[in-house]
Structures are given as C-alpha cells and as structure tokens.
N, C-alpha and C positions, 0 to 999 in steps of 0.2 A: 502493501500499499504506501510506504513513507519509508527514504531515509537518511539519519539525520546523524551529525556528528555530539552534538550534544544530549547527550542521556536526557535530560528532565522534559525538552521537547520532544522527541521519545516518546517517556510515558506519559507523558499528559497526553500527544496524542493515542495512544496506548486507551487511557483513561479513558478518552471521551466514547472512540466507538463501540469498550463499551458495554455505556451507557447510552449508546443506543443500541446496543444488543450483537455486537456483532462479535464474535470470538477472535477475541488481537489476543498477538505475546506479545513482546519484544525479542532482536537476538543482535548479539554485540559482532561482527564479522570484523576481523583486521584485513584489509587491504593493499594489500602491496603499495607500497610513494603513493599514498592516498591513507592512510596512516586506522588507524581503530572509529565506526560506521556503532552506528546503533539501528537495528535494520523493523519497520514496519509489519505485520503480517498478521493473515485475520487468513486462519482456516486452514483445514488439511483434507487437498479431494483425493478421487480416488480417477478421474478422470480430470484433462482437458478440460473435454467442452465444458462438463462444469466446473473448473475453476473460470474457465468464458463469462459463463454464465450469473454464475456470481458475482464478476470484475464490472461485469453492466449495473446490476445490480448498484458495489457501486459510486461509480461513476453518473449514476442515476440520483439514490439521494443523498449522497453525501458529496460529488460533488468531485469523487478525486479521481487521482489520476494512478488508478493501479496499474501492475503492471505482476503475470506471469512468470514463476520462477519455477524451476526443482529446489527440492526439500536441502539440498547438502550447499546453495548459492547462498 
C-alpha cells in the first residue's frame, strides 16, 4: 500500500487502515543503497487476481495507489 522511511508515518498508516477495517501490517525492509524502509501492507492473497481486486477496492475507497508484490518483497 505504501512505503515510508519514517517508522512513525508507517505506523500511523497502519492504524488508519486498521480503523477502516483492513488487515494492515508493517514490514521493515533494508534496501541496499537506500537504507531502511517501512512497508505498509494489507492482506495475504491466494491469487494475483484476488490481490488485484482488493487493490482496486483500496484505490476506490481509500484513494491509495497500492501495488502488488510477492511475500518476499
């Protein structure tokens, strides 16, 4: 859903999404040459098609620009 360098901003984003009923969580990821980033994610999906439908819901209802990644990204 989002990626932040600031942990506080990521936590606030997770809190907001959870308050709207989404299964949001944060993952810290060290990116070579860029440092530590805090990624805000929503859900775990069985198929890419399911993830795409959910991403469209987030675009429409939350005005976000989510992107789909694999679990290891």
